N, C-alpha and C positions, 0 to 999 in steps of 0.2 A: 286484773281490772275489776272483776266482779267483787273481790274482797275490798278494794278501794271504795267502790260504790256503796257497799254495805256499811263500811266505817263512816262514810260521809252521811249516809241516811240516819245512822244512829246519832251522829253529832248534830245534825239538823233537828232531829227530834228533841234532843236535850236542850239545844239552844232555844227552841220554841217555848220552853218553859220560862224563859226570861221575858217574854213579851208582856205579860200582865204586870210584873214588877216594874219593868221599864216604863210602861204607860202610866203607872201610878206615880213614879218619880217625875215624869214629864208634867203630868197634871198638877201635882203638888207644887213643883217649883214654878212653872210658868203660870199656873193659876194664881199663886201668891203674887207674882210679879204684876199680873194684870190687876189684881185687887189693889195693890199699892198705886199703880198708875191711875186707875179709875178714881181712887180715893183722892189722890193729889189733884186730879182734874176737877172733881166735884167741889173741892175747896178753893179752886181758882177759876171758876167758870168765866169770870170777866176776861181773864187773860187768854183762856182757851177760845172764847168767842172772838176776841180781837185777832188771835192767830188764824182762826178759820176765816174771818173776814179778809185778812191779808192774802189768803189762798183763794179767795173768790168762791168759797163753798156756799151754795145756796142755803138760806135760812141758818146763818152761822150760830145763832143762840140756840135754836132747836137742835141743830147738829151737835153742838157742844154738850148739851144735856144728854142727848141720846148716846153719843160715843162714851162719855164719862160713865153713864149708867151701865152701858153694855160691858165696858171693861171691868167695872166693879162687880156687878152681879154675875157677869159671865165668868169672871175669875173664881168667884165663890162656888158656882155650880160646877165649874170645871174641877175644882179641888175635890168635891164630893162625888163627882162622876154622875151627875143627873142631867139627862137630856144631852149627853156629851156630843153626839154627832150633830145635833141641831146647833148647839152653841159653838161647836167647831166650825160649822158652816158660816154662822154669823160673824165669828171672829176672823175667819179667813177672808171673808168679803171686806170686813172693816180694815184689815191690814192691807189688802190690795188697794182699797180706796186711799189709805194712808200713803202707800207708794205712789199712786197716781197723782195725788194732790200735792204731797210735800217732798217726795223723792223721785219724781218722774225720770230724772236723768239716770238715777241708779236703776230704776225699773227697766229702762230701755237698754241698759248696759249689761243685762243678764247674760248675754252670750259674748258680747265684745269685750267686756271688762267685768268678769264675775266678782272680783274682789269688791268693786264698788257696790254691786248688788247685795252681797251678803254682809257688807259692813254698814249698810243703811239701818237706821233704827227699827223699822218694822220687820226686818228679816227673821229674827229669832221668834218673835210672836207669831208671825205668819207660819213658820215651819212647825211650831208646836201645835197651833190650831189646825193646820192641815193634817198633821199626824193623827190627832184625835178624830178629826173628820173621817179620815180614811180607815183607821184601825179601830175606832171606838175607844171606850174607856178601859177595857180590860176586865178581868175578874174581880178586882178590888174596887168596886164602884157601886153606887146606888142603882145604876142601870142594870148591872148584873144581878143584884138582889131582887129588883122588881121583875126582871125577866124570869128568874128562877121561881119566884113566888106566884107569878101569874101565867106561867107556861101553859097550864091546862086551860085557863080561860082564853088565852090568846089562840090556842089550837082549835078551840070550838068556834071561834069567830069566823 
């Protein structure tokens, strides 16, 4: 049993080296998807405003501008890994609001019909944003470079 635990510990240590490359792939892929989504919304703000109006979202024009900008700029900063946990939080909240307003039935089916929940449009964006929120950007990011560069200054504060 001891040998099995030692082998597993070595495997876990090796597998942990995949965390930063995996987070990089998540950030690059889903960041680009968010950039495209935000760009499309920015170029069709009238349609997005009408859609938000149909969902009874307060201040639909302001909300349309905010969400479009958040997705576009948020996707860009996610790609480079700048302020990743903060943008992860903002995008997670944005996707939860998207579930609440546009896919409420899917949101409430999270336990009774999980397929409906994970087939809804916000799911993959929510999952990627929550992953970056929880795990950070990884080693291949501007966040990691800033942390390394200013480690001494941060420790003095």
